[in-house]
C-alpha positions as CSV (number, residue, x, y, z in Angstrom):
1,M,1.0,27.4,10.1
2,L,-2.7,27.9,9.6
3,R,-3.0,31.4,8.1
4,T,-6.6,31.8,7.3
5,L,-9.8,29.8,7.8
6,E,-12.8,30.8,5.6
7,I,-16.4,29.3,6.4
8,R,-19.5,29.8,4.4
9,D,-22.8,28.3,5.2
10,V,-21.9,25.8,7.8
11,L,-24.4,25.1,10.6
12,I,-25.0,28.6,12.1
13,I,-22.1,30.4,10.3
14,D,-23.1,32.3,7.1
15,R,-19.8,34.0,6.4
16,L,-16.6,33.9,8.4
17,A,-12.9,34.8,7.7
18,L,-10.5,34.1,10.4
19,A,-6.9,35.3,10.0
20,L,-4.7,33.5,12.5
21,G,-1.2,34.4,13.5
22,P,1.9,32.8,14.9
23,G,2.2,32.1,18.7
24,L,-0.9,31.5,21.0
25,N,-4.3,32.2,19.4
26,V,-7.2,32.1,21.9
27,L,-11.0,31.7,21.1
28,T,-13.5,32.6,23.9
29,G,-17.2,33.1,24.1
30,E,-20.3,31.8,25.8
31,T,-21.2,28.2,25.9
32,G,-23.1,27.5,22.6
33,A,-21.8,30.5,20.9
34,G,-20.2,28.3,18.1
35,K,-16.6,27.8,19.2
36,S,-17.0,24.0,18.5
37,I,-18.3,24.9,15.0
38,L,-15.1,26.2,14.1
39,L,-13.3,23.1,15.0
40,D,-15.9,21.1,13.1
41,A,-15.3,23.3,10.1
42,L,-11.7,22.9,10.2
43,G,-11.9,19.1,10.7
44,F,-14.3,19.0,7.7
45,V,-11.7,20.7,5.3
46,L,-9.0,18.5,6.8
47,G,-11.0,15.3,5.8
48,W,-11.8,14.3,9.4
49,R,-14.9,12.2,10.0
50,G,-17.3,14.2,11.8
51,R,-21.0,15.3,11.8
52,A,-22.9,14.8,8.5
53,D,-25.3,17.7,8.7
54,L,-23.0,20.6,8.2
55,V,-24.7,22.7,5.6
56,R,-26.5,25.7,7.0
57,V,-30.4,25.4,6.8
58,G,-31.6,26.9,3.5
59,A,-28.3,26.9,1.8
60,A,-27.2,24.9,-1.1
61,Q,-23.9,24.0,0.1
62,G,-21.3,24.6,2.8
63,E,-17.8,25.5,2.0
64,V,-14.6,25.7,4.0
65,V,-11.2,27.0,2.9
66,A,-8.0,26.7,5.0
67,V,-4.8,28.2,3.8
68,F,-1.5,27.1,5.3
69,D,2.1,28.4,5.0
70,L,4.7,25.7,4.4
71,D,8.4,26.0,4.6
72,A,10.6,23.8,2.4
73,A,11.2,21.1,5.0
74,H,7.6,20.7,6.0
75,P,6.6,16.9,6.0
76,A,3.4,17.8,4.1
77,H,5.5,18.0,0.9
78,A,6.0,14.3,0.8
79,V,2.2,13.8,0.9
80,L,1.8,16.4,-1.8
81,A,4.4,14.9,-4.0
82,E,2.9,11.4,-3.8
83,A,-0.5,13.0,-4.7
84,G,1.2,14.7,-7.7
85,I,0.5,18.2,-6.4
86,E,2.9,21.2,-6.7
87,V,2.9,23.9,-4.0
88,E,3.9,27.3,-5.2
89,E,5.6,29.9,-2.9
90,G,4.9,27.7,0.2
91,E,1.1,28.3,0.1
92,L,-1.1,25.3,0.7
93,I,-4.9,25.9,0.0
94,L,-7.5,23.3,1.1
95,R,-11.1,23.7,0.0
96,R,-14.0,21.4,0.6
97,I,-17.6,21.7,-0.1
98,N,-20.6,19.8,1.2
99,T,-23.9,20.0,-0.8
100,A,-27.2,19.9,1.0
101,D,-27.9,16.3,-0.3
102,G,-24.6,15.2,1.4
103,R,-22.1,15.1,-1.5
104,K,-18.5,16.1,-0.6
105,T,-15.8,17.5,-2.9
106,A,-12.3,18.7,-2.0
107,W,-9.5,20.4,-3.8
108,V,-5.8,21.1,-2.9
109,N,-4.4,24.0,-4.6
110,D,-7.1,23.6,-7.2
111,R,-6.4,20.0,-7.8
112,R,-9.2,17.8,-6.9
113,V,-8.5,15.2,-4.3
114,T,-10.0,12.5,-2.2
115,G,-10.8,12.7,1.5
116,E,-7.9,10.3,2.1
117,V,-5.3,12.7,0.7
118,L,-6.8,15.4,2.9
119,R,-6.5,13.1,6.0
120,D,-2.9,12.3,5.1
121,L,-2.1,15.9,4.8
122,S,-3.9,16.7,8.2
123,E,-1.5,14.4,9.9
124,T,1.2,16.8,9.0
125,L,-0.6,19.8,9.4
126,V,-2.8,19.9,12.6
127,E,-2.9,18.2,15.9
128,L,-6.2,18.4,17.9
129,H,-6.0,17.8,21.6
130,G,-8.7,17.6,24.3
131,Q,-9.5,16.0,27.5
132,H,-10.8,12.9,25.8
133,D,-9.0,13.1,22.5
134,D,-8.5,9.4,21.3
135,R,-6.6,10.7,18.2
136,G,-3.9,12.1,20.4
137,L,-1.7,11.5,23.4
138,L,-4.3,9.4,25.3
139,N,-4.4,6.5,22.9
140,P,-2.2,3.7,24.4
141,R,-1.5,2.2,21.2
142,G,0.4,5.3,20.2
143,H,2.5,5.6,23.3
144,R,5.4,3.6,21.6
145,Q,5.4,5.9,18.6
146,L,5.4,8.9,20.9
147,L,8.4,7.5,22.9
148,D,10.3,6.8,19.8
149,A,9.7,10.3,18.6
150,F,10.8,11.8,21.9
151,A,14.0,9.6,21.7
152,G,14.5,10.6,17.9
153,R,14.8,7.0,17.0
154,D,15.0,5.9,13.3
155,L,13.1,2.4,13.0
156,T,14.3,1.7,9.5
157,G,16.8,-0.8,10.5
158,V,14.6,-2.8,12.7
159,R,11.7,-2.7,10.2
160,A,14.1,-4.0,7.5
161,A,15.3,-6.8,9.8
162,W,11.7,-7.6,10.5
163,R,10.8,-7.9,6.8
164,A,14.0,-10.0,6.2
165,R,12.9,-12.3,9.1
166,A,9.4,-12.6,7.7
167,E,10.7,-13.3,4.2
168,A,13.1,-15.9,5.5
169,R,10.3,-17.6,7.4
170,G,8.0,-17.4,4.5
171,A,10.5,-19.0,2.2
172,L,11.2,-21.8,4.7
173,E,7.5,-22.5,5.1
174,A,6.9,-22.5,1.4
175,A,9.9,-24.9,0.9
176,R,8.4,-27.3,3.5
177,L,5.0,-27.3,1.9
178,A,6.4,-27.8,-1.4
179,L,8.5,-30.7,-0.2
180,E,5.5,-32.3,1.6
181,R,3.5,-32.1,-1.6
182,A,6.3,-33.5,-3.7
183,Q,7.0,-36.4,-1.3
184,G,3.4,-37.4,-1.4
185,E,3.8,-38.0,-5.1
186,E,7.3,-39.2,-5.1
187,D,6.5,-42.9,-6.2
188,F,4.4,-41.6,-8.9
189,L,7.1,-39.3,-10.2
190,R,9.7,-41.9,-10.2
191,H,7.4,-44.4,-12.1
192,A,6.6,-41.7,-14.6
193,V,10.1,-40.7,-15.2
194,A,11.3,-44.4,-15.7
195,E,8.5,-44.9,-18.2
196,L,9.4,-41.7,-20.1
197,D,13.1,-42.4,-20.0
198,K,12.5,-45.9,-21.4
199,L,10.1,-44.6,-24.1
200,N,12.1,-41.4,-24.7
201,P,9.6,-39.8,-27.0
202,L,10.7,-37.0,-29.4
203,P,8.9,-33.8,-30.3
204,G,7.0,-34.5,-33.6
205,E,7.5,-38.1,-33.4
206,E,3.8,-39.0,-33.0
207,A,2.9,-37.3,-36.1
208,T,5.6,-39.0,-38.0
209,L,4.8,-42.4,-36.7
210,D,1.0,-41.9,-37.5
211,A,1.8,-40.9,-41.1
212,R,4.1,-43.9,-41.6
213,R,1.4,-46.2,-40.1
214,R,-1.3,-45.0,-42.4
215,L,1.1,-45.4,-45.4
216,M,2.0,-48.9,-44.5
217,Q,-1.6,-49.9,-43.8
218,G,-2.5,-48.9,-47.5
219,A,0.7,-50.1,-49.1
220,E,-0.5,-53.4,-50.3
221,R,-3.4,-51.9,-52.4
222,I,-1.2,-49.0,-53.6
223,R,1.8,-51.4,-54.5
224,A,-0.4,-53.5,-56.7
225,D,-1.6,-50.4,-58.8
226,V,1.9,-49.1,-59.0
227,M,3.2,-52.5,-60.2
228,R,0.7,-52.6,-63.0
229,A,1.6,-49.0,-63.8
230,H,5.3,-50.1,-63.9
231,G,4.6,-53.0,-66.3
232,A,2.7,-50.8,-68.6
233,L,5.4,-48.3,-68.9
234,A,8.5,-50.4,-68.8
235,E,7.4,-53.4,-70.9
236,G,4.6,-51.9,-73.2
237,A,5.1,-48.2,-73.7
238,E,8.8,-48.1,-73.7
239,G,9.2,-51.0,-76.2
240,A,6.7,-49.6,-78.5
241,M,8.4,-46.2,-78.5
242,R,11.8,-47.6,-79.2
243,D,10.3,-49.7,-82.2
244,A,8.9,-46.7,-83.5
245,M,12.2,-44.7,-83.0
246,R,14.1,-47.4,-84.9
247,W,11.7,-47.4,-87.9
248,L,11.7,-43.7,-88.2
249,E,15.3,-43.3,-88.0
250,G,15.7,-46.0,-90.7
251,A,13.3,-44.0,-93.0
252,S,14.5,-40.4,-92.1
253,D,17.3,-40.5,-94.8
254,R,14.8,-40.8,-97.6
255,A,12.2,-38.4,-95.9
256,E,14.2,-35.3,-96.7
257,G,13.8,-33.9,-93.0
258,R,10.1,-34.5,-92.7
259,L,10.7,-36.9,-89.7
260,D,13.3,-34.9,-87.9
261,A,10.7,-33.2,-85.6
262,A,8.9,-36.5,-84.8
263,I,12.2,-38.2,-84.0
264,G,13.2,-35.4,-81.6
265,A,9.8,-35.5,-79.8
266,L,10.2,-39.3,-79.5
267,N,13.7,-38.8,-78.0
268,R,12.3,-36.4,-75.4
269,A,9.4,-38.7,-74.7
270,L,11.8,-41.6,-74.1
271,I,13.8,-39.5,-71.6
272,E,10.7,-38.5,-69.7
273,L,9.4,-42.0,-69.8
274,G,12.7,-43.2,-68.3
275,E,12.3,-40.7,-65.4
276,A,8.6,-41.8,-64.8
277,V,9.8,-45.5,-64.7
278,G,12.5,-44.7,-62.2
279,G,10.1,-42.7,-60.1
280,V,7.7,-45.6,-60.0
281,E,10.5,-48.1,-59.2
282,E,11.6,-45.8,-56.3
283,A,8.0,-45.7,-55.0
284,L,7.8,-49.5,-55.2
285,S,10.9,-49.7,-53.2
286,G,9.4,-47.5,-50.5
287,L,6.2,-49.6,-50.4
288,D,8.2,-52.6,-49.4
289,F,7.9,-53.2,-45.7
290,N,8.1,-56.0,-43.2
291,P,4.8,-56.6,-41.3
292,A,6.8,-56.9,-38.1
293,E,7.9,-53.4,-38.8
294,L,4.3,-52.2,-38.8
295,E,3.6,-54.0,-35.5
296,A,6.6,-52.5,-33.8
297,L,5.6,-48.9,-35.1
298,E,2.1,-49.3,-34.0
299,E,3.2,-50.5,-30.5
300,R,5.4,-47.2,-30.2
301,L,2.7,-45.1,-31.5
302,F,0.1,-46.4,-29.1
303,A,2.6,-46.2,-26.1
304,I,3.3,-42.6,-26.7
305,R,-0.5,-41.7,-27.0
306,A,-1.2,-43.7,-23.9
307,L,1.4,-41.8,-21.9
308,A,0.1,-38.4,-23.2
309,R,-3.5,-39.3,-22.1
310,K,-2.1,-40.6,-18.8
311,H,-0.4,-37.3,-17.9
312,N,-3.0,-35.2,-19.7
313,V,-0.5,-33.4,-21.9
314,L,0.0,-33.5,-25.8
315,P,2.3,-36.1,-27.1
316,D,4.8,-33.5,-28.3
317,D,4.8,-32.2,-24.6
318,L,5.8,-35.5,-23.0
319,G,9.6,-34.4,-23.1
320,F,8.7,-31.2,-21.2
321,F,6.5,-33.2,-18.6
322,A,9.5,-35.6,-18.1
323,D,11.9,-32.5,-17.5
324,A,9.4,-31.1,-14.9
325,A,9.1,-34.4,-13.2
326,R,12.8,-34.7,-13.0
327,A,13.1,-31.3,-11.5
328,R,10.5,-32.2,-8.8
329,L,12.4,-35.5,-8.1
330,A,15.7,-33.4,-7.7
331,A,14.0,-31.0,-5.3
332,I,12.9,-34.0,-3.3
333,D,16.4,-35.6,-3.3
334,G,17.9,-32.2,-2.4
335,G,15.0,-31.2,-0.1
336,A,16.8,-31.9,3.2
337,A,19.8,-29.9,2.2
338,G,17.7,-27.0,0.9
339,L,15.6,-26.9,4.2
340,A,18.8,-26.9,6.2
341,K,20.1,-23.9,4.3
342,L,16.8,-22.0,4.6
343,E,16.6,-23.0,8.4
344,K,20.0,-21.3,8.7
345,A,18.8,-18.3,6.9
346,V,15.8,-17.9,9.3
347,A,18.2,-18.4,12.3
348,E,20.4,-15.6,10.9
349,A,17.3,-13.3,10.3
350,D,16.0,-14.0,13.8
351,A,19.4,-13.1,15.3
352,A,19.6,-9.9,13.2
353,F,16.1,-8.9,14.2
354,G,16.8,-9.7,17.9
355,Q,20.0,-7.8,17.9
356,K,18.3,-4.6,16.5
357,A,15.2,-5.1,18.6
358,E,17.3,-5.4,21.7
359,A,19.2,-2.3,21.0
360,L,15.9,-0.5,20.3
361,T,14.6,-1.8,23.8
362,T,17.7,-0.5,25.5
363,A,17.3,2.9,23.8
364,R,13.6,2.9,24.7
365,K,14.3,2.3,28.3
366,A,16.9,5.1,28.4
367,A,14.4,7.5,26.6
368,A,11.7,6.4,29.1
369,G,13.9,7.6,31.9
370,R,14.6,11.0,30.1
371,L,10.8,11.4,29.3
372,D,9.8,10.8,32.9
373,A,12.3,13.3,34.2
374,A,11.1,15.8,31.6
375,M,7.5,15.2,32.6
376,A,8.5,15.8,36.3
377,A,9.9,19.2,35.4
378,E,6.8,20.1,33.4
379,L,4.3,19.0,36.0
380,A,5.7,21.0,38.8
381,P,4.7,24.4,37.2
382,L,1.3,22.9,36.5
383,K,0.7,22.4,40.3
384,M,1.1,18.6,40.1
385,E,4.5,18.3,41.7
386,R,3.3,15.4,43.8
387,A,2.2,13.4,40.7
388,V,4.4,10.6,39.3
389,F,4.5,9.9,35.5
390,V,6.3,6.7,34.6
391,T,6.9,5.4,31.0
392,E,6.7,1.6,31.3
393,V,8.6,-0.4,28.7
394,S,7.6,-4.1,28.8
395,A,7.7,-7.2,26.6
396,G,5.2,-7.1,23.9
397,E,4.4,-9.0,20.6
398,P,7.3,-8.9,18.2
399,G,6.6,-6.7,15.1
400,P,8.2,-4.4,12.6
401,E,8.7,-1.7,15.5
402,G,10.5,-4.2,18.0
403,V,9.4,-6.3,20.8
404,D,8.2,-3.7,23.2
405,A,4.9,-2.5,24.7
406,V,4.9,1.1,25.9
407,T,2.5,2.4,28.4
408,F,2.3,5.9,30.0
409,T,1.2,5.4,33.7
410,V,0.5,7.9,36.5
411,A,0.0,8.1,40.1
412,T,-1.6,11.4,41.0
413,N,-1.1,11.3,44.8
414,P,1.6,10.0,47.0
415,G,1.0,6.3,48.0
416,A,-1.8,6.0,45.3
417,P,-1.4,3.0,42.9
418,A,-0.1,3.9,39.4
419,G,-2.4,3.2,36.4
420,P,-2.9,3.9,32.8
421,L,-2.9,7.7,32.1
422,N,-6.4,7.8,30.7
423,K,-8.0,5.8,33.6
424,I,-6.3,7.3,36.6
425,A,-6.3,11.1,36.1
426,S,-9.4,13.2,36.7
427,G,-10.6,15.7,34.0
428,G,-8.4,18.7,35.3
429,E,-5.4,16.4,36.0
430,L,-5.7,14.7,32.6
431,S,-5.7,18.1,30.8
432,R,-2.4,19.1,32.6
433,F,-0.8,15.6,31.9
434,L,-1.8,16.0,28.4
435,L,-0.3,19.5,28.1
436,A,2.9,18.5,29.9
437,L,3.4,15.5,27.5
438,K,2.8,17.7,24.4
439,V,5.4,20.2,25.7
440,C,7.9,17.2,26.2
441,L,7.1,15.8,22.9
442,M,7.1,19.0,21.0
443,G,10.2,17.7,18.9
444,D,7.9,15.3,17.0
445,S,5.7,17.9,15.4
446,P,7.7,20.3,13.2
447,G,5.5,22.9,11.5
448,M,2.4,21.7,13.3
449,T,-0.6,23.8,14.2
450,M,-1.7,22.6,17.5
451,I,-5.4,22.9,18.7
452,F,-6.3,22.6,22.4
453,D,-10.2,22.3,22.8
454,E,-10.8,23.3,26.4
455,I,-7.9,21.6,27.7
456,D,-8.1,23.8,30.7
457,R,-11.7,22.5,31.8
458,G,-11.7,21.7,35.4
459,V,-8.9,23.9,36.5
460,G,-8.9,27.4,37.9
461,G,-6.8,30.0,39.8
462,A,-3.2,29.4,39.9
463,T,-3.4,26.1,38.1
464,A,-5.1,27.7,35.3
465,D,-2.5,30.3,35.2
466,A,0.2,27.7,35.0
467,V,-1.7,26.0,32.1
468,G,-1.7,29.3,30.3
469,R,2.0,29.8,30.8
470,R,2.7,26.3,29.4
471,L,0.6,27.0,26.5
472,K,2.4,30.3,25.9
473,A,5.7,28.5,26.1
474,L,4.5,25.8,23.7
475,S,3.4,28.6,21.3
476,D,7.0,29.9,21.2
477,R,7.9,26.9,19.2
478,A,4.7,26.3,17.2
479,Q,1.4,27.9,16.3
480,V,-1.2,27.1,19.0
481,L,-5.0,27.6,18.9
482,V,-6.9,27.3,22.2
483,V,-10.6,27.2,22.8
484,T,-10.9,28.2,26.4
485,H,-13.3,29.4,29.2
486,S,-10.4,30.2,31.5
487,P,-9.6,34.1,31.7
488,Q,-6.0,33.1,33.1
489,V,-5.5,31.2,29.7
490,A,-7.1,33.7,27.5
491,A,-4.9,36.5,29.0
492,K,-1.8,34.7,27.6
493,G,-2.9,34.9,24.0
494,A,-0.9,36.8,21.3
495,S,-4.2,37.0,19.3
496,H,-7.7,36.9,20.8
497,W,-11.0,36.2,19.1
498,Q,-14.5,36.4,20.7
499,V,-17.1,33.9,19.4
500,S,-20.8,35.2,19.9
501,K,-24.3,34.1,18.8
502,Q,-26.7,36.6,17.4
503,V,-30.3,36.6,15.9
504,E,-30.5,38.4,12.5
505,N,-33.7,38.5,10.5
506,G,-35.0,35.6,12.5
507,A,-31.9,33.5,12.0
508,T,-29.4,32.5,14.7
509,L,-25.9,33.2,13.4
510,S,-22.3,32.7,14.9
511,R,-19.9,35.6,14.7
512,V,-16.2,35.8,15.3
513,A,-14.6,39.1,16.1
514,A,-10.8,40.0,16.6
515,L,-10.5,41.8,19.8
516,S,-8.6,45.1,20.4
517,A,-6.6,45.7,23.6
518,G,-9.8,47.4,25.3
519,E,-12.0,44.7,24.0
520,R,-9.8,42.1,25.5
521,I,-10.1,43.7,29.0
522,E,-14.0,43.5,28.6
523,E,-14.0,39.9,27.5
524,I,-11.7,38.7,30.2
525,A,-13.6,40.7,32.8
526,R,-16.8,39.0,31.5
527,M,-15.0,35.6,31.9
528,L,-14.1,36.5,35.5
529,A,-17.4,38.1,36.6
530,G,-20.2,36.7,34.5
531,D,-23.1,38.6,33.1
532,T,-22.5,41.8,35.3
533,V,-18.9,43.1,34.5
534,T,-17.7,45.3,37.5
535,D,-14.9,47.7,37.7
536,A,-13.3,45.1,40.0
537,A,-13.5,42.5,37.2
538,R,-11.9,44.9,34.7
539,E,-9.0,45.7,37.1
540,A,-8.5,42.0,37.5
541,A,-8.5,41.6,33.8
542,R,-6.0,44.3,33.3
543,A,-3.7,42.6,35.9
544,L,-4.0,39.2,34.1
545,L,-3.0,41.0,30.8
546,V,0.1,42.6,32.2
């Protein structure tokens, strides 16, 4: 429920605080007094897109604050939770300012938010209805949602079935495209796999072959140098050292120990020399190769490098490329079976969606009959007992909400052709259809504040009285705010405000005053009589207020 609305420096309002109550709240006043400005201001704080020049002339900024009471089950809590906003003690405070240069800033419970958050909240807080309101019941695109709300249908199942159907069809289409692309390169893949299987390159093999090739290419020159070194060691140095060792050992007995250190050093040198000779001999053995071996090695090395260039991969990645090519060939070979499986999944998803959509269509047609009966009951008190309201459920484009198109049609006079609600009814008739629909669909708006902007325009007398009674009945279940020029409607209000325009210090300002019981008589008498309020008009006003 909207508890208070505070407006500062908006258009011709300098300061205004409006305390609303439950039930039917009515706003009356002369044309141009500023009633629409109140709705503009409320729409501004709710994030609705409206006029840009809201700031009062001479003011630095305009500000609007709206305070709502929320119960624990109010749907606004879901929007607040998604935005990370906590609401204490069920009080929701919306505040928005508009500077003179056009900048807009908004807060929810002192938390800065975007206009999008305000609009999301507004969908759960306020409904605005007028004769030509395309946000409400007159929008044909919303008739299906309204019928579902009247029926109390949960569309979770059919939406899930639609998503599953879309996913199955997407998977099938992707598989078909992948198979077509793969089949286009099948010959290439088979040839590539055959080449790679025949060569069977191993990770690291290219580097190993390259090092071996370079060693073999320089082996002849290296071997000649190593042979000369081997001869010098094995035939020259070793023989000379052994001769020296023999001579020293023969003389050591007479040297009284002076040769012991030299003999020990020679022994160690002979051991080291033997190891050096062995290492050289081992190297010579490794340098022995068959020229045919070098030719075969180069052939394999060049083949690995050629395949790597051909497939634009590193030589060490040829094995991974081969695995990927084999996988693509396996997909081609098993493609028909895979497509058959996916086609079966699509058929099953189509059947599941069709089953749920058919059940939804049946439920909608049954709900359409109930809605038509409810509308007939509501139209009679509104002096439209001859009008016929029909909810048409026809085949539409399949989608996440089923396969139905829903249209509200009316025939306002016996024998007259039926047509869309927003094209057939006149202004006065349209307002009554709109009101009757809202009464029937009240169940879809828990906790809503409903605003009716001159919905009684074009009707008077008994019909206006009937409109007022329906608004009063509607306000028994929700807070209703009505902007009206009808005294019959104004008389049904639980709370009554008068909007007036005054000139103060050369500036035109709009004022709103809560009316007492006596003041209500004068205001309703003015609405009945015009500029000159007579005693007869006052008596008529008292009669309406009874």
